[in-house]
N, CA, C and O of each residue as an XYZ file, in Angstrom:
232
protein
N       0.703     -1.216      0.101
C      -0.241      0.058      0.317
C       0.339      1.411      0.428
O      -0.290      2.452      0.236
N       2.233      1.275      0.920
C       3.138      2.465      0.977
C       3.334      2.820     -0.016
O       3.057      4.003     -0.215
N       4.093      1.758     -1.535
C       3.864      1.772     -3.052
C       3.012      2.933     -3.656
O       3.199      4.010     -4.222
N       2.411      2.478     -3.414
C       1.069      2.413     -4.202
C       0.563      3.945     -3.865
O      -0.370      4.367     -4.549
N       1.115      4.789     -2.866
C       1.139      5.975     -2.733
C       2.087      6.679     -2.991
O       1.995      7.821     -3.444
N       3.173      6.061     -2.725
C       4.489      6.600     -3.661
C       4.462      7.072     -5.012
O       4.757      8.157     -5.513
N       3.877      5.589     -5.653
C       3.606      6.300     -7.218
C       3.031      7.440     -7.259
O       3.507      8.470     -7.735
N       1.411      7.221     -6.491
C       0.552      8.591     -6.927
C       1.421      9.908     -6.171
O       1.240     10.964     -6.777
N       2.358     10.028     -4.917
C       3.045     11.242     -5.320
C       3.513     11.146     -6.222
O       3.124     11.956     -7.064
N       4.196     10.531     -6.501
C       5.178     10.835     -7.548
C       4.383     10.970     -9.185
O       5.125     11.276    -10.118
N       2.927     10.739     -9.470
C       2.051     11.293    -10.397
C       1.739     12.584    -10.032
O       1.397     13.292    -10.979
N       1.751     13.037     -9.086
C       1.157     14.400     -8.896
C       3.059     15.450     -8.494
O       2.991     16.656     -8.259
N       4.014     14.965     -8.495
C       4.822     15.986     -8.413
C       5.797     15.945     -9.741
O       6.753     16.696     -9.936
N       5.332     14.891    -10.609
C       5.240     15.051    -12.005
C       4.310     16.021    -12.911
O       4.587     16.414    -14.045
N       3.016     16.353    -12.076
C       1.845     17.827    -12.902
C       2.908     18.872    -12.157
O       3.346     19.852    -12.760
N       3.163     18.655    -11.202
C       3.543     19.921    -10.883
C       4.345     20.191    -11.384
O       4.181     21.254    -11.983
N       5.806     19.512    -11.560
C       6.422     19.160    -12.238
C       6.452     20.666    -13.515
O       7.189     21.642    -13.374
N       5.574     20.494    -14.552
C       5.227     20.020    -15.476
C       4.874     21.981    -15.533
O       5.104     22.665    -16.530
N       4.222     22.589    -14.049
C       3.585     23.528    -13.906
C       4.290     24.857    -13.751
O       3.987     25.999    -14.099
N       5.619     24.195    -12.939
C       6.485     25.313    -12.850
C       6.977     26.200    -13.521
O       7.369     26.014    -14.672
N       7.043     27.430    -12.847
C       7.134     28.862    -13.776
C       9.068     29.113    -13.664
O       9.552     30.004    -12.966
N       9.615     28.484    -14.200
C      10.672     28.935    -13.998
C      11.670     30.417    -13.685
O      11.337     31.193    -14.580
N      12.225     30.777    -13.222
C      12.516     32.030    -12.925
C      13.425     32.698    -13.672
O      14.033     31.801    -14.257
N      14.010     34.033    -14.094
C      14.109     34.397    -15.199
C      15.334     34.048    -15.655
O      15.441     34.190    -16.873
N      16.637     33.496    -14.902
C      18.201     33.378    -15.091
C      17.992     31.202    -15.406
O      18.716     30.426    -16.029
N      16.989     31.024    -14.800
C      16.652     29.599    -15.314
C      15.600     29.387    -15.792
O      14.769     28.638    -15.278
N      15.409     30.132    -17.076
C      14.277     30.296    -17.811
C      14.656     29.477    -19.457
O      13.707     29.180    -20.183
N      15.966     29.206    -19.857
C      16.004     28.101    -20.650
C      15.741     26.258    -20.013
O      15.543     25.222    -20.647
N      15.853     26.515    -18.565
C      15.199     24.972    -17.912
C      13.709     24.785    -17.931
O      13.159     24.226    -16.982
N      13.041     25.215    -18.943
C      11.306     25.577    -18.937
C      11.159     24.164    -19.741
O      10.863     23.112    -19.176
N      11.398     24.283    -21.085
C      11.108     22.698    -21.485
C      11.625     21.467    -20.799
O      10.765     20.587    -20.839
N      12.894     21.026    -20.085
C      13.282     20.252    -19.761
C      12.533     20.085    -18.420
O      12.114     18.950    -18.193
N      12.340     20.889    -17.648
C      11.323     20.071    -16.680
C       9.959     19.889    -17.482
O       9.661     18.727    -17.207
N       8.848     20.443    -18.415
C       8.006     19.685    -18.810
C       8.490     18.155    -19.450
O       7.918     17.066    -19.477
N       9.438     18.488    -19.803
C       9.998     17.397    -20.395
C       9.856     16.028    -19.502
O       9.262     14.993    -19.805
N      10.542     16.326    -18.377
C      10.826     15.522    -16.982
C       9.585     15.241    -16.334
O       9.273     14.114    -15.951
N       8.711     16.499    -16.182
C       7.350     16.135    -15.453
C       6.210     14.717    -16.446
O       5.378     13.863    -16.140
N       6.801     15.169    -17.539
C       5.781     14.120    -18.583
C       5.943     12.944    -18.583
O       5.028     12.150    -18.800
N       7.490     12.521    -18.269
C       7.634     11.105    -18.102
C       7.695     11.007    -16.901
O       7.511      9.791    -16.863
N       7.787     11.245    -16.027
C       7.053     10.884    -14.241
C       5.755     10.384    -14.539
O       5.333      9.240    -14.371
N       5.263     11.230    -14.931
C       3.832     11.066    -14.928
C       3.323     10.510    -15.572
O       2.111     10.550    -15.357
N       3.765      9.596    -16.805
C       3.775      8.418    -18.030
C       4.422      7.488    -17.404
O       4.028      6.451    -17.937
N       5.085      7.251    -16.694
C       5.830      5.875    -15.768
C       5.351      5.854    -15.234
O       4.588      4.928    -15.513
N       4.952      6.466    -13.989
C       4.127      6.300    -12.834
C       2.682      5.807    -12.916
O       2.077      5.018    -12.190
N       2.306      6.468    -13.968
C       0.858      5.254    -15.037
C       0.790      4.455    -15.026
O       0.153      3.810    -14.194
N       1.552      3.924    -16.163
C       2.156      3.102    -16.606
C       2.581      1.879    -15.504
O       2.229      0.718    -15.713
N       3.492      2.317    -14.133
C       3.448      1.109    -13.558
C       2.115      0.944    -12.657
O       1.991     -0.233    -12.318
N       1.032      1.815    -12.147
C       0.157      1.660    -11.912
C      -1.224      0.891    -11.866
O      -2.097      0.449    -11.119
N      -0.687      1.084    -13.610
C      -1.774      0.303    -14.512
C      -1.367     -0.939    -14.360
O      -2.303     -1.737    -14.308
N       0.058     -1.561    -14.239
C       0.742     -2.851    -14.622
C       0.197     -2.934    -13.303
O      -0.534     -3.902    -13.518
N       0.017     -2.686    -12.226
C      -0.376     -3.519    -10.549
C      -1.486     -3.174    -10.695
O      -1.959     -3.558     -9.625
N      -2.296     -2.722    -11.226
C      -3.410     -3.028    -10.650
C      -3.878     -4.573    -11.414
O      -4.324     -5.590    -10.883
N      -3.584     -4.285    -12.818
C      -3.959     -5.507    -13.776
C      -3.126     -6.435    -12.976
O      -3.668     -7.534    -13.093
N      -2.348     -6.517    -12.415
C      -1.746     -7.887    -12.146
C      -1.819     -8.582    -10.748
O      -1.277     -9.596    -10.310
N      -3.078     -7.259     -9.950
C      -3.705     -8.017     -9.131
C      -4.933     -8.569     -9.293
O      -5.479     -9.399     -8.567
N      -5.550     -7.789    -10.813
C      -6.295     -8.250    -11.081
C      -6.438     -9.640    -10.819
O      -7.216    -10.270    -10.102
N      -5.181    -10.085    -11.832
C      -5.232    -11.199    -12.422
C      -4.483    -12.365    -10.996
O      -4.356    -13.540    -11.342
N      -4.144    -12.097     -9.873
C      -4.149    -12.647     -9.198
C      -4.478    -13.748     -8.403
O      -3.948    -13.895     -7.302
């Protein structure tokens, strides 16, 4: 159960990372924040789906 909550928190942090507005001297990192946030959301969502299907057929 703790692992599932960790995955959900990781998905939420990915969404938060995508909505970060970098300050002026870090503005070049904006696209990197978007890419890393999107990858975090996609990867952890797929892991949650995999764990759900695995527990369904167990």
